[in-house]
C-alpha positions in Angstrom: -73.3 30.3 18.8 -75.9 30.5 21.8 -75.0 29.1 25.2 -77.6 26.3 24.7 -75.3 25.1 21.7 -72.1 25.1 24.2 -73.6 23.3 26.9 -74.7 20.6 24.4 -70.6 20.4 22.8 -69.6 20.3 26.8 -71.7 17.6 27.6 -70.1 15.6 24.4 -67.1 15.9 25.8 -67.7 15.1 29.1 -70.2 12.5 28.4 -67.1 11.0 26.2 -64.6 11.4 28.6 -66.5 9.5 30.9 -67.5 6.5 28.2 -63.6 6.3 28.0 -63.2 5.7 31.4 -65.4 3.7 31.8 -64.8 1.4 28.9 -61.0 1.1 29.4 -62.2 0.1 32.7 -64.3 -2.5 32.1 -62.2 -4.1 29.0 -59.6 -5.0 32.1 -61.8 -5.8 34.0 -62.4 -10.0 34.5 -65.9 -8.5 35.9 -66.5 -8.4 32.1 -63.7 -10.4 30.9 -67.1 -12.6 29.5 -67.5 -9.4 27.1 -64.1 -9.2 25.7 -64.0 -9.9 22.1 -60.0 -10.3 22.6 -57.6 -10.3 25.5 -56.2 -6.4 25.3 -52.4 -6.5 25.0 -50.7 -5.3 28.4 -47.5 -2.7 28.5 -46.7 -2.7 24.6 -46.8 1.5 25.1 -46.0 2.8 28.3 -48.2 4.0 30.4 -47.1 7.4 30.6 -46.2 7.3 26.9 -50.1 6.2 25.8 -51.8 9.2 28.3 -49.3 11.8 26.9 -50.1 11.1 23.3 -54.3 10.7 24.2 -54.2 13.8 26.0 -52.6 16.0 23.6 -54.4 14.2 21.0 -57.5 15.6 22.7 -56.9 18.8 23.4 -55.8 19.5 19.3 -58.9 18.3 19.1 -60.5 21.1 21.1 -58.3 23.4 19.6 -59.3 22.4 16.2 -63.3 22.8 17.5 -62.6 26.2 18.6 -60.8 27.2 15.5 -63.1 25.4 12.8 -65.7 27.4 14.8 -64.0 30.7 15.1 -63.5 30.7 11.6 -66.1 29.2 10.0 -69.0 29.3 12.6 -72.0 30.6 10.1 -71.1 28.1 7.7 -71.0 25.3 10.3 -74.3 25.5 11.7 -77.3 28.1 12.2 -79.3 29.1 15.4 -82.9 28.0 15.7 -85.5 25.5 15.3 -86.1 22.9 12.7 -88.5 19.6 11.9 -87.1 16.8 13.2 -87.5 15.4 9.5 -84.7 18.0 8.9 -83.1 17.5 12.3 -82.6 14.0 11.0 -81.7 14.5 7.6 -78.7 16.8 8.5 -77.7 14.4 11.2 -77.4 11.6 8.9 -76.9 13.3 5.9 -73.4 15.0 7.5 -72.4 11.6 8.9 -72.7 10.0 5.5 -70.4 11.9 3.4 -68.1 12.4 6.5 -67.6 8.6 6.7 -67.5 8.6 2.9 -64.6 10.6 2.5 -63.4 9.5 5.9 -63.4 5.8 4.2 -60.7 7.2 1.6 -58.8 8.8 4.0 -58.6 6.1 5.9 -57.6 3.4 2.9 -55.0 6.2 2.0 -53.3 6.2 5.2 -53.0 2.3 5.0 -50.4 2.4 1.4 -47.5 1.7 2.8 -45.2 4.9 3.8 -48.3 6.4 5.3 -48.9 4.0 7.1 -45.6 3.5 8.7 -45.3 7.2 9.5 -48.6 7.9 10.3 -51.7 5.6 10.5 -48.8 3.1 12.2 -49.0 4.9 15.2 -52.3 3.8 16.0 -51.4 0.5 14.6 -49.1 -0.3 16.9 -51.7 -1.5 19.3 -53.3 -4.4 17.8 -55.7 -4.9 19.8 -56.9 -1.5 21.3 -59.3 -0.6 23.4 -61.3 2.7 24.5 -58.6 4.8 25.6 -56.3 4.2 22.7 -59.3 5.5 19.9 -57.2 8.3 20.2 -53.5 7.4 20.5 -53.0 8.9 16.6 -50.0 10.4 14.8 -51.3 14.7 15.6 -51.3 14.6 11.7 -53.9 11.8 11.7 -56.0 13.7 13.8 -55.9 17.0 12.2 -56.7 14.7 8.9 -59.6 12.8 10.7 -61.0 16.0 12.1 -60.7 18.0 9.6 -62.8 15.9 7.4 -66.2 16.0 9.8 -65.9 20.1 9.3 -65.5 19.8 5.6 -68.6 17.5 5.4 -70.5 20.2 7.0 -69.1 22.9 5.2 -70.1 21.5 2.0 -73.5 20.7 2.7 -74.2 24.1 4.2 -75.0 25.2 7.6 -77.1 22.5 9.8 -78.5 23.5 12.9 -76.9 23.7 16.5 -79.0 20.7 17.4 -78.1 18.6 14.4 -74.3 19.7 14.9 -74.3 18.9 18.2 -76.1 14.8 17.6 -73.9 14.5 14.8 -70.8 15.3 17.0 -71.8 12.8 19.4 -72.3 10.0 17.4 -69.0 10.7 15.7 -66.9 10.7 18.9 -69.3 8.1 21.1 -69.0 5.4 17.3 -65.0 5.8 17.6 -64.5 5.4 21.3 -67.4 2.6 21.4 -65.5 0.4 17.8 -62.1 0.5 19.6 -63.6 -0.8 23.3 -62.5 -4.4 22.1 -66.0 -5.1 24.1 -69.8 -6.7 22.9 -72.2 -6.8 25.4 -75.6 -9.5 24.4 -78.1 -7.2 24.9 -80.1 -6.9 21.7 -80.5 -3.1 21.7 -76.5 -3.0 22.1 -76.6 -5.0 18.9 -75.5 -2.1 16.3 -72.7 -1.1 18.5 -71.2 -5.1 19.4 -71.5 -5.3 14.9 -69.2 -1.8 15.0 -66.9 -3.6 17.7 -66.2 -6.8 16.1 -66.1 -5.3 12.6 -63.2 -2.7 13.6 -61.5 -5.1 15.7 -61.2 -8.0 12.4 -59.7 -4.7 10.9 -57.0 -4.3 13.9 -56.2 -8.1 13.6 -57.0 -10.4 10.9 -57.1 -8.0 7.8 -55.5 -4.8 8.1 -56.3 -4.0 4.7 -60.5 -4.0 5.2 -63.2 -2.2 7.4 -61.9 1.1 6.7 -65.3 2.8 7.1 -66.0 4.2 10.7 -69.7 4.3 10.6 -71.4 3.3 7.7 -70.4 -0.5 6.6 -71.8 -0.2 3.3 -69.2 2.2 2.1 -66.5 -1.5 2.1 -69.0 -3.4 0.7 -69.6 -0.6 -2.3 -65.6 -0.7 -2.7 -64.9 -4.4 -2.0 -63.1 -4.2 1.0 -65.8 -6.0 3.6 -64.5 -8.2 5.7 
């Protein structure tokens, strides 16, 4: 694992921490009030409890990341240049396989007993903001992050650049879909689509819109709203 790759991954973690901070501030600010999908709930979870859970889950994700590369590094990435077509193919294939598996994991998480003891932690906030994107039961965090590495191992190693891009998209989408914000600029139409779809999942239709990135899994399996 080279220094360039470590710098890229560190940049993803830093960027997403800033993104969580900005999105969480924006949704609470009156300046961005007109961009809210819904008015976020306040004080349902004590602030200290929320940030302890989020901080521990971010630490857990980091530990899982380190463990995965310690034990499976050669099965996850290879060092070397690759064509643009290969790079795009590796990113898309990894994300599509991950999201396919995540669709079924997420759907299983909505079985009553699993919801009660595991996934219900996340759904306790009906209309979450970006900071609650990682407000999770630790088991859910372990399962979700592990799926990403499993998807890459199944496909075979991908380039370090492809992994960094894929990891950035995976983490950023999770933050954005929980942002409770939509912005009118045409360039942000896809981000708005993701946010609205996931807001429906947390609000009106709990048993719908399970996919994280690609909505066609829900359309294919009859759970799209």
